[in-house]
DOKE-57916 format. One line per 10 residues: number of its first residue (from 1); for each residue x, y, z of N, C-alpha, C. Coordinates in Angstrom, 2 decimals, decimal comma. Each point is the difference from the previous one (the first is absolute). Example, Ala and Ser with C-alpha at 12.3 -4.5 7.8 and 13.67 -1.06 7.14 Angstrom:
2
1 = 13,19 -5,69 7,80 -0,89 1,19 0,00 0,90 1,20 0,00 ~ -0,35 1,05 -0,72 0,82 1,19 0,06 -0,77 1,09 0,73
// end
This chain:
249
1 = 150,96 112,13 86,04 -1,13 -1,01 0,23 -0,68 -0,12 -1,39 ~ -0,27 -1,14 -0,29 -0,67 -0,19 -1,41 -1,46 0,47 0,27 ~ -0,73 0,44 -1,18 -1,22 0,42 -0,12 -1,02 -1,10 0,41 ~ -0,93 0,19 0,87 -0,91 -1,10 0,42 -1,06 0,18 -1,00 ~ -0,50 -1,18 -0,82 -1,05 0,01 -0,95 -1,47 0,01 0,72 ~ -0,94 0,82 -0,39 -1,23 0,06 0,53 -0,81 -1,44 -0,16 ~ -0,59 -0,32 0,83 -1,03 -1,21 -0,20 -0,97 0,21 -1,04 ~ -0,19 1,35 -0,17 -1,05 0,35 -1,13 0,46 -0,36 -1,42 ~ 1,30 0,20 -0,18 0,57 -0,26 -1,17 -0,36 -1,29 -0,77 ~ -0,58 0,08 -1,29 -0,29 -0,88 -0,85 -1,38 -1,02 0,49
11 = -0,58 0,53 1,08 -1,25 -0,83 0,41 -1,09 0,58 -0,87 ~ -0,63 -1,00 -0,38 -1,34 0,14 -0,90 -1,12 0,46 0,90 ~ -0,63 1,24 -0,34 -0,98 0,50 0,97 -1,18 0,36 -0,90 ~ -1,15 -0,41 0,48 -1,27 0,22 -0,68 -0,63 1,20 0,85 ~ -0,53 1,07 -0,47 -0,70 1,08 0,75 -1,33 0,26 -0,58 ~ -0,99 -0,23 0,71 -1,31 0,42 -0,38 -0,33 1,36 0,22 ~ -1,07 0,74 -0,52 -0,22 1,25 0,26 1,21 0,80 -0,21 ~ 0,74 -0,17 -1,09 1,30 0,66 -0,07 -0,21 1,36 -0,90 ~ -1,06 0,25 -0,39 -0,05 1,09 -1,01 -0,10 1,48 0,88 ~ 0,01 -0,05 1,19 -0,05 1,21 0,92 0,37 -0,25 1,44
21 = 0,21 1,07 0,78 0,09 -0,12 1,43 1,16 -0,96 0,44 ~ -0,60 -0,83 1,01 1,04 -0,73 0,65 0,72 -0,94 -1,15 ~ -0,68 -0,57 -0,82 0,43 -1,01 -1,03 1,07 0,75 -0,98 ~ -0,29 1,13 -0,40 0,81 0,68 -0,89 1,41 0,42 0,71 ~ -0,11 0,53 1,34 1,14 0,28 0,78 0,84 -1,23 0,33 ~ -0,77 -1,22 0,19 0,82 -1,07 0,34 0,68 -0,51 -1,31 ~ -0,61 0,06 -1,13 0,58 -0,44 -1,20 1,38 1,02 -0,35 ~ -0,08 1,18 0,23 1,22 0,82 -0,16 1,00 -0,52 0,81 ~ -0,26 -0,25 1,40 0,93 -0,12 1,00 0,66 -1,50 -0,22 ~ -0,73 -0,98 -0,23 0,56 -1,40 -0,28 0,62 -0,12 -1,34
31 = -0,55 0,75 -0,91 0,83 -0,05 -1,29 1,28 0,65 0,15 ~ 0,26 1,20 0,68 1,31 0,56 0,16 0,76 -0,98 0,82 ~ -0,37 -0,87 0,85 0,68 -1,01 0,92 0,40 -1,30 -0,92 ~ -0,48 -0,01 -1,09 0,26 -1,26 -1,01 -1,00 -1,07 -0,02 ~ -1,10 0,26 0,49 -1,06 -0,99 -0,14 -0,43 -0,13 -1,51 ~ -0,39 -1,25 -0,31 -0,73 -0,08 -1,34 -1,49 0,05 0,19 ~ -0,51 0,96 -0,62 -1,47 0,36 0,47 -0,92 -0,57 -1,13 ~ -1,24 -0,40 0,52 -1,24 -0,12 -0,81 -1,02 0,88 0,71 ~ -0,34 0,99 -0,80 -1,07 0,92 0,46 -1,26 -0,22 -0,30 ~ -1,06 0,16 0,81 -1,33 -0,56 -0,41 -1,04 1,11 0,59
41 = -0,98 0,41 -0,88 -1,10 1,01 0,30 -0,94 -0,22 -1,21 ~ -1,08 0,87 0,26 -1,01 -0,07 -1,04 0,21 1,10 -1,22 ~ 0,79 1,12 0,50 0,41 1,04 -0,91 1,15 -0,12 -0,94 ~ -0,05 -0,30 -1,08 1,05 -0,52 -0,88 0,96 1,23 -0,23 ~ -0,68 1,15 -0,19 0,75 1,28 -0,37 0,83 0,32 1,12 ~ -0,39 -0,27 1,19 0,87 0,40 1,21 0,97 -1,02 0,17 ~ -0,27 -1,47 -0,12 0,88 -0,81 -0,21 1,33 0,19 -0,93 ~ -0,47 0,19 -1,19 0,98 0,30 -1,05 0,93 1,18 0,41 ~ -0,50 1,01 0,52 0,98 1,03 0,31 0,80 -0,20 1,13 ~ -0,53 -0,87 0,95 0,88 -0,23 1,15 1,12 -0,97 -0,42
51 = -0,47 -0,92 -0,80 1,13 -0,96 -0,43 1,05 0,49 -0,88 ~ -0,38 1,07 -0,91 0,80 0,81 -0,77 1,01 0,83 0,99 ~ -0,71 0,64 1,04 1,06 0,84 1,03 0,97 -1,04 0,79 ~ -0,46 -0,97 0,28 0,93 -1,08 0,81 1,00 -0,49 -0,88 ~ -0,33 -0,30 -1,27 0,96 -0,62 -1,02 1,08 1,14 -0,32 ~ -0,45 1,29 -0,05 0,88 1,07 -0,24 1,08 0,23 1,25 ~ -0,46 -0,28 1,03 0,79 -0,05 1,21 0,95 -0,99 0,19 ~ -0,02 -1,07 -0,87 0,75 -1,13 -0,11 -0,56 -1,28 0,56 ~ -1,39 0,13 0,36 -0,57 -1,32 0,54 -0,55 -1,00 -0,97 ~ -0,14 -1,02 0,55 -0,55 -1,23 -0,69 -1,62 -0,14 0,32
61 = -0,84 0,24 -1,23 -1,24 0,17 0,27 -1,00 -0,59 -1,05 ~ -0,96 -0,68 0,37 -1,28 -0,24 -1,06 -1,23 0,41 0,72 ~ -1,02 -0,13 -0,60 -1,41 0,29 0,64 -1,00 -0,90 -0,87 ~ -1,15 -0,11 0,87 -1,15 -0,85 -0,49 -1,28 0,72 0,40 ~ -0,87 0,32 -0,75 -1,19 0,56 0,31 -0,75 -1,02 0,82 ~ -0,42 0,28 1,29 -0,63 -0,99 0,78 -1,08 0,74 1,07 ~ -1,13 -0,60 -0,14 -1,07 0,22 1,06 0,15 -1,11 1,07 ~ 0,30 0,28 1,06 0,34 -0,93 1,26 -1,26 -0,63 0,46 ~ -1,09 0,52 -0,46 -1,43 -0,66 0,42 -0,45 -0,91 -0,98 ~ 1,07 -0,31 -1,05 -0,31 -1,25 -1,00 1,04 -0,93 0,25
71 = -0,43 -1,11 0,35 1,03 -1,07 0,21 0,87 -0,44 -1,31 ~ -0,78 -0,14 -1,07 0,75 -0,34 -1,18 1,03 1,05 -0,29 ~ -0,25 1,26 0,13 0,97 1,08 -0,21 1,11 -0,02 0,97 ~ -0,26 -0,36 1,13 1,11 -0,04 1,03 0,91 -1,38 -0,36 ~ -0,60 -1,00 -0,44 0,71 -1,25 -0,38 0,96 0,38 -1,17 ~ -0,70 0,72 -0,91 0,87 0,40 -1,16 1,14 0,78 0,22 ~ -0,20 0,91 1,12 1,13 0,89 0,48 1,12 -0,80 0,55 ~ -0,34 -0,97 0,57 1,05 -1,07 0,61 0,70 -0,78 -1,01 ~ -0,86 -0,32 -0,99 0,52 -0,79 -1,10 1,07 0,79 -0,81 ~ -0,58 1,33 -0,30 1,00 0,74 -0,86 1,17 0,30 0,84
81 = 0,03 0,17 1,34 1,31 0,29 0,65 0,74 -1,11 -0,07 ~ -0,44 -1,22 0,16 0,76 -1,15 -0,16 0,63 -0,18 -1,33 ~ -0,76 0,27 -0,95 0,61 -0,09 -1,36 1,03 1,11 -0,32 ~ -0,19 1,06 0,61 0,98 1,24 -0,29 1,36 -0,21 0,87 ~ -0,27 -0,51 1,21 1,27 0,05 0,79 0,36 -1,45 0,56 ~ -0,86 -1,00 0,01 0,40 -1,29 0,30 -0,33 -0,45 1,54 ~ -0,33 0,97 0,65 -0,46 -0,12 1,50 -0,80 1,01 0,49 ~ -0,55 -0,13 1,10 -0,55 1,15 0,82 0,38 -0,05 1,46 ~ 0,76 1,03 0,46 0,54 0,00 1,18 -1,01 0,79 1,04 ~ -0,71 1,08 -0,38 -0,66 0,93 0,78 -1,31 0,42 -0,67
91 = -0,94 -0,23 0,91 -1,39 0,63 -0,47 -0,40 1,03 0,78 ~ -0,25 1,29 -0,47 -0,50 0,95 0,87 -1,23 0,39 -0,29 ~ -1,04 -0,56 0,76 -1,48 0,27 -0,18 -0,24 1,23 0,47 ~ -0,09 1,18 -0,77 0,01 1,32 0,43 -1,52 0,48 -0,57 ~ -0,50 -0,35 -1,13 -1,21 0,51 -0,43 -1,03 0,06 1,07 ~ -0,80 1,24 0,02 -0,94 -0,02 1,13 -1,03 1,33 -0,27 ~ -1,16 -0,06 0,53 -0,92 1,08 -0,07 -0,47 0,33 1,34 ~ -0,55 1,27 0,21 -0,31 0,40 1,34 -1,35 1,06 -0,22 ~ -1,04 -0,40 -0,63 -1,17 0,68 -0,11 -0,74 0,06 1,38 ~ 0,35 0,82 0,91 -0,81 0,04 1,27 -1,18 0,67 0,07
101 = -0,83 -0,72 0,72 -1,41 0,73 0,34 -0,55 -0,69 1,15 ~ -0,83 0,67 0,74 -0,72 -0,67 1,24 -0,90 -1,12 -0,54 ~ -0,22 -0,92 0,73 -0,79 -1,31 -0,28 -1,33 0,34 -0,59 ~ -0,53 1,08 0,64 -1,59 0,19 -0,22 0,00 0,73 -1,29 ~ 1,00 0,32 -0,69 -0,01 0,45 -1,32 -0,26 -1,26 -0,89 ~ 0,06 -1,11 0,27 -0,18 -1,18 -0,77 0,59 0,09 -1,32 ~ 1,15 0,13 -0,08 0,92 0,14 -1,29 0,49 -1,48 -0,35 ~ -0,91 -0,87 -0,22 0,45 -1,39 -0,21 0,84 -0,27 -1,25 ~ -0,12 0,73 -0,89 0,87 -0,12 -1,10 1,55 0,27 0,30 ~ 0,21 1,16 0,92 1,26 0,29 0,34 0,45 -1,19 1,12
111 = -0,85 -0,46 0,77 0,29 -1,04 0,81 0,70 -1,14 -0,65 ~ -0,83 -0,22 -1,17 0,50 -1,26 -0,82 1,35 0,24 -0,63 ~ 0,09 1,27 -0,51 1,40 0,45 -0,76 1,13 -0,31 1,08 ~ -0,18 0,53 1,23 1,11 -0,11 0,98 0,31 -1,55 0,27 ~ -1,08 -0,73 0,15 0,20 -1,40 0,31 0,71 -0,86 -1,18 ~ -0,36 0,40 -1,20 0,47 -0,61 -1,23 1,38 0,42 -0,26 ~ 0,39 1,33 0,42 1,39 0,27 -0,44 0,93 0,04 1,32 ~ -0,60 0,30 1,17 1,05 -0,10 1,29 0,10 -1,26 0,65 ~ -0,92 -0,86 -0,21 0,18 -1,39 0,45 0,17 -0,99 -1,06 ~ -1,05 -0,13 -0,97 0,21 -0,95 -0,97 1,30 0,20 -0,89
121 = 0,20 1,31 -0,15 1,34 0,33 -0,89 1,12 -0,60 0,61 ~ 0,10 0,16 1,47 1,23 -0,53 0,68 0,01 -1,64 0,07 ~ -1,18 -0,48 0,06 0,02 -1,66 -0,14 0,30 -0,39 -1,33 ~ -0,52 0,83 -1,17 0,30 -0,65 -1,20 1,47 0,25 -0,23 ~ 0,71 0,99 0,49 1,40 0,17 -0,31 0,72 -1,10 0,71 ~ -0,29 -0,36 1,14 0,43 -1,22 0,74 -0,15 -1,25 -0,69 ~ -1,25 -0,19 -0,59 -0,28 -1,19 -0,64 0,93 -0,19 -1,22 ~ 0,15 1,04 -0,71 0,78 -0,06 -1,17 1,41 -0,23 0,15 ~ 0,69 0,54 1,18 1,36 -0,19 0,16 0,45 -1,04 0,90 ~ -0,94 -0,45 1,04 0,52 -0,97 0,88 0,62 -1,22 -0,53
131 = -0,73 -0,60 -1,08 0,58 -1,26 -0,42 1,33 0,14 -0,52 ~ 0,29 1,26 -0,66 1,39 0,28 -0,60 1,12 0,13 1,20 ~ -0,52 0,73 1,16 0,87 0,20 0,93 0,28 -1,42 0,69 ~ -1,02 -0,86 0,13 0,12 -1,24 0,72 1,12 -0,82 -0,94 ~ -0,19 -0,04 -1,23 0,83 -0,77 -0,95 1,51 0,51 0,32 ~ 0,17 1,39 -0,01 1,29 0,56 0,31 0,71 -0,21 1,37 ~ -1,17 -0,20 0,83 0,40 -0,25 1,54 0,52 1,32 0,47 ~ -0,56 1,23 -0,52 0,31 1,20 0,42 -1,06 1,05 -0,56 ~ -0,26 1,23 0,73 -0,86 0,96 -0,56 -0,33 0,91 1,05 ~ -0,59 1,03 -0,26 -0,29 1,16 0,86 -1,20 0,47 -0,38
141 = -1,11 0,20 0,69 -1,39 0,57 -0,27 -0,10 1,20 1,02 ~ -0,07 1,27 -0,42 -0,07 1,13 0,67 -1,55 0,61 -0,37 ~ -0,81 0,07 1,15 -1,35 0,53 -0,24 -0,02 1,33 0,74 ~ -0,70 0,92 -0,90 -0,15 1,25 0,61 -1,55 0,04 0,69 ~ 0,08 0,13 1,21 -1,07 0,24 1,01 -0,25 1,41 0,08 ~ -0,25 0,32 1,38 -0,17 1,49 0,31 -0,17 -0,09 1,58 ~ 0,27 1,34 0,51 -0,32 0,11 1,48 -1,42 -0,24 0,17 ~ -0,81 0,12 -1,10 -1,38 -0,49 0,13 -0,37 -1,49 0,13 ~ 1,20 -0,85 -0,01 0,08 -1,34 0,22 0,33 -0,12 1,48 ~ 0,20 1,10 0,81 0,33 -0,30 1,42 -0,95 0,76 0,76
151 = -0,76 0,98 -0,44 -0,94 0,75 0,72 -1,40 0,23 -0,94 ~ -1,09 -0,11 0,57 -1,14 0,43 -0,78 -0,57 1,48 0,23 ~ -0,24 0,69 -1,03 -0,52 1,33 0,38 -1,30 0,33 -0,87 ~ -0,71 0,91 0,38 -1,40 0,28 -0,68 0,14 0,24 -1,50 ~ -0,91 -0,40 -0,71 -0,18 0,08 -1,53 1,06 -0,95 -0,67 ~ 0,66 -0,85 0,86 1,01 -0,96 -0,74 -0,14 -1,30 0,51 ~ -1,19 -0,48 0,42 -0,18 -1,46 0,41 0,31 -1,01 -1,05 ~ -0,49 0,20 -1,05 0,33 -0,98 -1,30 1,50 0,09 -0,21 ~ 0,56 1,19 -0,27 1,47 0,08 -0,33 0,71 -0,69 1,02 ~ -0,32 0,39 1,41 0,79 -0,65 1,09 -0,06 -1,43 -0,09
161 = -1,24 -0,53 -0,31 -0,17 -1,56 -0,02 0,88 -0,47 -1,06 ~ 0,13 0,68 -1,29 0,87 -0,56 -0,99 1,55 0,04 0,48 ~ 0,35 0,94 0,68 1,35 0,15 0,44 0,37 -0,83 1,11 ~ -1,01 -0,26 0,88 0,30 -1,19 1,15 0,24 -1,30 -0,74 ~ -0,84 -0,18 -1,05 0,11 -1,27 -0,68 1,36 -0,25 -0,59 ~ 0,53 1,19 -0,58 1,35 -0,06 -0,54 1,05 -0,33 0,96 ~ -0,26 0,43 1,30 0,78 -0,41 0,95 0,03 -1,43 0,50 ~ -1,21 -0,37 -0,02 -0,43 -1,51 0,31 0,82 -0,87 -1,12 ~ -0,17 0,36 -1,31 0,53 -0,89 -0,99 1,58 0,13 0,09 ~ 0,56 1,00 0,32 1,43 0,14 0,15 0,58 -0,92 0,96
171 = -0,76 0,11 1,18 0,59 -0,81 1,18 -0,42 -1,65 -0,39 ~ -1,22 -0,24 -0,64 -0,17 -1,34 -0,44 1,17 -0,56 -0,84 ~ 0,40 0,76 -1,04 1,02 -0,29 -0,89 1,25 -0,34 0,85 ~ 0,35 0,91 0,82 1,37 -0,13 0,75 -0,13 -1,30 0,83 ~ -1,30 -0,35 0,59 -0,01 -1,32 0,83 0,27 -1,14 -0,93 ~ -0,54 0,15 -1,14 0,17 -1,16 -1,02 1,18 0,13 -0,86 ~ 0,92 0,70 0,40 1,22 0,22 -1,06 0,92 -1,14 -0,06 ~ -0,09 -0,89 0,94 0,93 -1,17 -0,04 1,58 0,38 0,04 ~ 0,25 1,11 0,41 1,33 0,65 -0,09 0,44 0,44 -1,38 ~ -0,82 -0,04 -0,93 0,32 0,51 -1,45 -0,49 1,37 -0,28
181 = -1,06 0,34 0,32 -0,71 1,20 -0,45 -0,11 1,22 1,04 ~ 0,54 1,01 -0,31 -0,01 1,08 1,02 -1,14 0,75 -0,41 ~ -0,74 0,49 1,22 -1,16 0,75 -0,01 0,06 1,40 0,72 ~ -0,21 1,02 -0,71 -0,08 1,41 0,69 -1,15 0,70 -0,15 ~ -0,46 0,69 1,16 -1,14 0,71 -0,06 0,29 1,42 0,13 ~ -0,26 0,98 -1,00 0,38 1,34 0,23 -1,29 0,88 0,12 ~ -0,04 0,64 1,18 -1,21 0,81 0,39 0,37 1,41 -0,01 ~ -0,31 0,74 -1,00 0,28 1,43 -0,12 -1,19 0,79 0,65 ~ 0,44 1,12 0,36 -1,10 0,95 0,47 -0,16 1,15 -1,15 ~ -0,36 1,09 0,30 -0,04 0,91 -1,07 1,12 0,32 -0,87
191 = -0,25 -0,43 -1,29 1,14 0,42 -1,07 -0,63 0,51 -1,24 ~ 0,87 0,90 -0,51 -0,44 0,81 -1,15 -0,21 -0,97 -1,29 ~ -1,26 -0,32 -0,19 -0,16 -0,84 -1,17 -1,46 0,35 -0,54 ~ -0,43 -0,83 -1,01 -1,42 0,22 -0,52 -0,97 -0,63 0,78 ~ 0,29 -0,81 1,26 -0,88 -0,79 0,62 -1,42 0,75 0,42 ~ 0,19 1,20 0,40 -1,10 0,65 0,36 -0,92 0,60 -1,01 ~ 0,39 -0,24 -1,23 -0,74 0,53 -1,16 -1,25 -0,78 -0,29 ~ -0,02 -1,28 0,62 -1,16 -0,83 -0,31 -1,11 0,05 0,93 ~ 0,12 1,12 0,93 -1,03 0,21 1,10 -1,14 0,84 -0,67 ~ -1,09 -0,60 -0,08 -1,22 0,76 -0,66 -0,93 0,60 1,06
201 = 0,17 -0,31 1,29 -0,85 0,55 1,07 0,57 1,37 0,42 ~ -0,64 1,08 -0,20 0,63 1,35 -0,03 0,56 0,41 1,51 ~ -0,84 -0,33 1,00 0,51 0,22 1,27 1,17 -0,69 0,38 ~ 0,08 -1,23 -0,29 1,06 -1,01 0,25 1,42 0,46 -0,69 ~ -0,39 0,56 -1,48 1,18 0,43 -0,50 0,58 1,18 0,48 ~ -0,84 0,86 0,56 0,40 1,29 0,70 0,83 -0,24 1,17 ~ -0,48 -0,91 0,80 0,77 -0,55 1,23 1,20 -0,48 -0,26 ~ 0,10 -0,87 -1,03 1,32 -0,78 -0,47 0,78 1,07 -0,46 ~ -0,27 0,90 -0,70 0,88 1,05 -0,58 0,72 0,59 1,00 ~ -0,68 0,34 1,30 0,75 0,66 1,09 1,05 -1,03 0,64
211 = -0,44 -1,25 -0,03 1,05 -0,96 0,63 1,23 0,02 -1,01 ~ -0,24 -0,07 -1,31 1,05 -0,17 -0,93 0,76 1,40 -0,10 ~ -0,33 0,89 0,72 0,84 1,28 -0,07 1,46 -0,15 0,38 ~ 0,19 -1,10 0,93 1,38 -0,33 0,54 0,63 -1,13 -0,71 ~ -0,63 -0,42 -1,06 0,24 -1,12 -0,75 1,68 -0,10 -0,27 ~ 0,58 -1,16 0,11 1,40 -0,18 -0,40 0,14 -0,37 -1,50 ~ 1,10 -0,07 -0,36 0,52 -0,30 -1,59 -0,17 -1,37 -0,02 ~ -0,46 -0,50 -1,33 -0,03 -1,49 -0,25 1,35 -0,55 0,17 ~ 1,06 0,58 -0,22 1,33 -0,68 0,09 0,38 -0,41 1,43 ~ -0,90 0,67 0,93 0,36 -0,51 1,40 -0,42 -1,54 0,17
221 = -1,11 -0,39 -0,84 -0,63 -1,40 0,06 1,09 -0,81 -0,78 ~ 0,49 0,58 -1,11 1,07 -0,72 -0,94 1,08 -0,34 0,72 ~ 0,51 0,89 0,90 1,18 -0,43 0,77 -0,30 -1,05 0,92 ~ -1,11 -0,17 0,62 -0,25 -1,06 0,94 -0,24 -1,30 -0,71 ~ -0,50 0,04 -1,23 -0,10 -1,15 -0,86 1,38 -0,51 -0,43 ~ 0,90 0,95 -0,43 1,47 -0,47 -0,25 0,75 -0,59 1,11 ~ -0,42 0,57 1,19 0,69 -0,49 1,29 -0,41 -1,40 0,16 ~ -1,34 -0,40 -0,04 -0,39 -1,31 0,10 0,64 -0,89 -1,10 ~ 0,03 0,40 -1,01 0,59 -0,92 -1,19 1,60 -0,17 0,15 ~ 0,68 0,99 0,49 1,41 -0,06 -0,01 0,59 -0,74 1,15
231 = -0,87 -0,47 0,91 0,55 -0,87 1,19 0,46 -1,44 -0,68 ~ 0,94 -0,53 0,70 0,42 -1,36 -0,35 -1,21 -0,92 -0,09 ~ 0,31 -1,26 -0,68 -1,19 -0,85 -0,08 -0,49 -0,53 1,21 ~ 0,75 -0,17 1,01 -0,46 -0,59 1,27 -0,67 1,06 0,91 ~ -0,16 1,28 -0,43 -0,71 0,93 0,72 -1,19 0,43 -0,66 ~ -1,09 -0,10 0,89 -1,35 0,31 -0,63 -0,60 1,23 0,83 ~ 0,00 1,02 -0,74 -0,68 1,24 0,66 -1,47 -0,18 -0,12 ~ -0,76 -0,32 0,94 -1,41 -0,26 0,03 -0,94 1,11 -0,11 ~ 0,29 1,15 0,75 -0,87 1,04 0,03 0,65 1,48 0,15 ~ -0,42 0,80 -0,70 0,43 1,39 0,13 -1,25 0,90 -0,24
241 = -0,01 0,96 1,22 -1,14 0,95 0,00 0,70 1,20 -0,22 ~ -0,29 1,12 -0,76 0,70 1,10 -0,29 -0,87 1,08 -0,41 ~ -0,02 1,14 0,89 -1,01 1,00 0,00 0,89 1,37 -0,12 ~ -0,78 1,08 -0,36 0,66 1,23 0,38 0,09 0,32 1,47 ~ 1,21 0,49 0,35 0,23 0,21 1,36 -1,16 0,73 0,68 ~ -0,73 0,78 -0,51 -1,03 0,72 0,51 -1,40 -0,66 0,06 ~ -0,15 -1,14 -0,72 -1,11 -0,65 -0,14 -0,63 -0,74 1,32 ~ -1,14 0,27 0,48 -0,43 -0,73 1,33 -0,96 -1,19 -0,32 ~ -0,54 -0,09 -1,18 -0,81 -1,10 -0,25 0,64 -1,36 -0,14
// end
């Protein structure tokens, strides 16, 4: 039997929030599967090291320093990808922040950050790639939401609101796909990343530290993302929820 080529092979994939955590793990996995990667994040030193590691592994990779809360920078990311590779097949909207706190702490700056990155960053990514995907009559947008986009819990009202919004955007894109654009919403539970490092409220940070004692490896999410991408073009995996087996939230 002849070897079956993966659907990931040679696909041009943009990954935001690629400098650590889920983005980094996904970059390694997709690079090894033959994707052509454009990595995006704010920390250039991390991007440079990651791109060098993937290239050493035999992957095809470029990077662009990008703040997803800045529409011009996200558009420049799409333009650079198109210039480098000639097309855009997949956008993985992975960048996100989780500075949890009770509402009565009135951490408005942190609320604004979450709205800017978690919601506007997703929308800016879609705005930058959708015209290109329409012209190609093909494309795939993968949005990283959260189990917090399915259930609200204390100290997470604003974060949950942003992740519910991501689910709504994912479903709206699916409904407007015209049979051309695939839309996948990935909802991770507790995963070992830097996400909890942005929590400035001490009691909340302590509580989340206990939750994350059972966190799974970021590659678990990378495998789920790869699964969605590698399906044939007429198969659209719309929703994946993936938690540690022991997580009850």
